[in-house]
Backbone bond lengths (Angstrom), bond angles and torsions (degrees), N, CA, C in turn:
res aa  C-N    CA-C-N  psi(-1)  N-CA   C-N-CA  omega(-1)  CA-C   N-CA-C  phi
1 M - - - 1.465 - - 1.526 108.49 -
2 I 1.309 115.98 142.20 1.458 123.93 -179.97 1.526 108.78 -116.57
3 L 1.324 116.14 135.88 1.466 121.29 175.60 1.522 109.12 -105.17
4 E 1.303 115.65 119.42 1.470 122.54 173.76 1.527 106.95 -89.72
5 V 1.338 116.38 131.58 1.456 121.53 -179.57 1.524 108.84 -126.70
6 A 1.335 116.23 127.21 1.468 120.87 177.90 1.527 108.70 -137.18
7 I 1.317 116.12 128.63 1.461 122.05 172.39 1.521 106.25 -91.03
8 L 1.328 116.06 122.82 1.459 121.39 -176.18 1.524 110.02 -110.30
9 N 1.310 116.58 113.55 1.463 122.56 174.08 1.523 107.25 -98.56
10 I 1.321 115.33 117.80 1.456 121.71 -174.42 1.534 109.82 -98.34
11 K 1.318 115.32 137.61 1.469 120.28 178.43 1.531 109.63 -56.88
12 K 1.318 115.44 139.48 1.472 120.45 179.51 1.521 110.50 -58.43
13 G 1.329 114.75 139.40 1.459 120.61 178.99 1.520 114.50 88.05
14 F 1.351 117.39 -0.04 1.464 120.25 -175.61 1.524 113.87 -120.10
15 L 1.335 117.85 14.46 1.463 120.55 -176.29 1.524 112.78 -60.57
16 E 1.320 117.42 -47.83 1.468 120.40 -178.64 1.523 111.28 -63.08
17 D 1.329 116.61 -43.67 1.466 120.40 179.09 1.532 110.78 -62.73
18 F 1.338 115.77 -42.21 1.461 119.70 178.27 1.529 110.44 -60.54
19 E 1.324 117.06 -48.64 1.462 120.33 -178.40 1.534 111.97 -62.69
20 T 1.322 116.90 -38.66 1.470 120.90 176.84 1.525 110.32 -63.17
21 N 1.323 116.42 -47.32 1.458 120.16 -179.27 1.523 111.74 -68.18
22 F 1.333 116.52 -33.29 1.461 118.27 179.07 1.531 110.69 -63.65
23 K 1.316 117.07 -36.66 1.475 119.82 177.67 1.529 110.66 -60.80
24 K 1.327 117.20 -36.90 1.468 120.89 176.14 1.533 110.46 -70.25
25 A 1.336 115.86 -41.46 1.464 121.07 -177.68 1.524 111.76 -67.29
26 E 1.324 117.47 -29.33 1.468 120.95 177.91 1.524 111.00 -56.67
27 E 1.319 117.03 -37.48 1.463 121.13 179.98 1.531 111.22 -61.27
28 I 1.326 115.25 -31.89 1.467 120.04 179.30 1.521 110.16 -71.89
29 I 1.315 116.84 -52.50 1.468 119.88 -172.45 1.529 112.06 -66.50
30 V 1.321 117.38 -37.09 1.472 118.78 -179.00 1.529 112.19 -67.56
31 S 1.313 117.45 -18.31 1.464 121.11 -179.21 1.527 113.05 -87.66
32 M 1.332 117.62 -4.33 1.460 120.89 -173.45 1.525 112.59 -81.94
33 K 1.328 115.35 144.48 1.469 121.51 175.92 1.532 108.70 -60.06
34 G 1.310 116.36 133.89 1.459 121.33 177.04 1.516 114.65 87.56
35 Y 1.323 117.22 -8.48 1.462 120.99 177.02 1.523 108.68 -68.60
36 I 1.348 116.50 136.88 1.460 121.44 177.05 1.530 110.50 -113.55
37 S 1.332 116.81 -54.93 1.467 120.53 -178.11 1.520 109.33 -165.85
38 H 1.340 115.29 168.39 1.466 118.94 175.25 1.524 110.00 -152.81
39 Q 1.327 113.84 161.34 1.461 122.26 173.31 1.513 108.05 -141.50
40 L 1.309 116.27 139.23 1.458 122.69 170.61 1.516 105.60 -117.46
41 K 1.335 116.56 120.46 1.464 121.74 -177.63 1.525 109.34 -119.67
42 K 1.327 115.59 136.82 1.470 122.18 179.21 1.524 108.89 -91.02
43 C 1.303 116.39 133.72 1.461 122.62 179.80 1.537 110.42 -68.12
44 I 1.291 116.41 139.01 1.465 121.58 177.31 1.523 110.92 -78.46
45 E 1.329 116.78 -42.35 1.468 120.93 -175.24 1.525 113.99 -77.16
46 E 1.329 116.77 -32.75 1.467 120.36 -177.32 1.523 109.12 -123.03
47 E 1.312 116.49 113.13 1.461 122.94 -172.84 1.532 113.80 -56.58
48 N 1.306 117.65 -36.50 1.467 121.15 -173.55 1.527 113.33 -95.36
49 K 1.317 117.48 18.77 1.463 121.05 -175.06 1.527 111.12 -119.18
50 Y 1.341 114.65 137.90 1.461 122.77 177.63 1.530 107.83 -132.61
51 I 1.323 115.13 160.61 1.459 120.29 168.36 1.522 106.80 -121.79
52 L 1.332 115.02 134.92 1.453 121.52 177.19 1.524 107.62 -112.16
53 L 1.327 115.39 124.43 1.462 122.65 178.78 1.524 107.53 -118.84
54 V 1.321 116.24 122.52 1.463 120.39 -179.98 1.524 108.51 -128.20
55 N 1.315 116.28 127.04 1.458 121.56 174.93 1.524 109.30 -94.94
56 W 1.328 114.61 127.87 1.463 123.40 178.28 1.525 109.17 -121.56
57 K 1.310 117.16 153.14 1.465 119.86 175.69 1.530 110.66 -64.81
58 T 1.344 116.29 -44.33 1.473 120.84 179.48 1.526 109.31 -138.52
59 I 1.314 116.31 161.54 1.470 120.35 176.37 1.534 110.12 -65.71
60 E 1.334 116.41 -32.04 1.467 120.58 178.45 1.533 111.55 -64.69
61 D 1.335 116.04 -34.67 1.467 119.05 176.96 1.519 110.85 -58.90
62 H 1.333 117.04 -36.81 1.466 120.56 178.33 1.521 111.48 -80.12
63 E 1.332 116.04 -56.78 1.463 120.74 -170.06 1.525 114.05 -73.02
64 I 1.302 117.65 -30.34 1.466 120.11 -179.47 1.527 110.46 -107.39
65 G 1.337 115.90 -58.53 1.463 119.90 -176.47 1.514 113.93 -58.11
66 F 1.337 117.03 -43.79 1.466 120.69 -179.55 1.519 111.70 -86.51
67 R 1.317 117.07 -57.07 1.469 120.29 -173.24 1.521 114.90 -65.43
68 K 1.301 118.04 -22.19 1.475 120.27 179.66 1.529 111.66 -99.83
69 S 1.326 116.14 8.28 1.468 119.69 -177.60 1.529 112.28 -91.84
70 N 1.328 115.35 162.03 1.467 120.60 173.93 1.524 110.73 -65.58
71 K 1.332 116.89 -32.15 1.460 120.47 179.57 1.529 111.36 -65.29
72 Y 1.337 116.38 -30.50 1.466 119.17 176.73 1.531 110.48 -63.02
73 Q 1.313 117.33 -33.36 1.466 120.38 177.79 1.526 110.40 -63.63
74 E 1.325 117.01 -36.28 1.467 121.34 175.65 1.531 109.93 -67.34
75 W 1.341 116.76 -45.14 1.470 123.17 177.25 1.527 109.61 -55.43
76 K 1.315 115.01 -48.78 1.462 122.21 -179.11 1.534 110.89 -59.89
77 A 1.312 117.15 -45.46 1.467 121.69 -179.44 1.529 111.20 -63.49
78 L 1.329 116.74 -34.93 1.469 120.82 -179.67 1.524 113.10 -74.79
79 L 1.340 118.21 -32.90 1.466 120.07 -166.96 1.523 117.32 -121.23
80 H 1.306 118.42 -33.30 1.462 119.21 -167.52 1.527 114.84 -65.10
81 N 1.301 118.29 -23.13 1.466 119.37 -179.67 1.536 112.54 -75.09
82 F 1.332 118.31 -8.06 1.471 121.22 -179.37 1.524 113.34 -88.70
83 Y 1.320 118.68 -15.78 1.463 121.88 -171.78 1.524 112.93 -85.39
84 E 1.336 114.69 137.03 1.470 120.41 173.64 1.522 108.99 -156.71
85 P 1.341 117.26 105.23 1.471 129.13 -0.53 1.526 110.29 -78.06
86 F 1.326 114.42 174.08 1.461 119.12 178.47 1.528 108.55 -66.01
87 P 1.335 117.82 137.12 1.466 120.41 -174.26 1.525 114.36 -69.65
88 I 1.317 113.81 148.05 1.469 120.86 168.84 1.518 105.87 -88.98
89 V 1.315 116.19 131.64 1.463 121.54 -179.93 1.528 107.76 -110.01
90 E 1.340 115.23 129.76 1.457 120.51 179.17 1.526 109.19 -125.02
91 H 1.316 114.97 158.96 1.462 122.02 -179.72 1.515 109.99 -121.83
92 Y 1.331 116.23 141.57 1.458 122.78 -178.53 1.516 109.21 -132.26
93 K 1.356 115.17 149.87 1.469 119.47 175.52 1.504 110.43 -124.92
């Protein structure tokens, strides 16, 4: 199992919109091959910061199966405009 970790810094004034869109985006990620589970946690110290943790069966399920899919384009359209700066995504085993 692979854990994807991303720190998400959301532009000020867009928290509600981000959370609304994330609920829509969750439907996309849970439908992907190799997806196991995920958590989105809001930072206590910094209001505009979240951590996204996604468990995948393999790194290929995330990097190829998800990121190269048409559904990823929908995910991107829903969420990527909220990030500042764009998140660094890391994988752990």
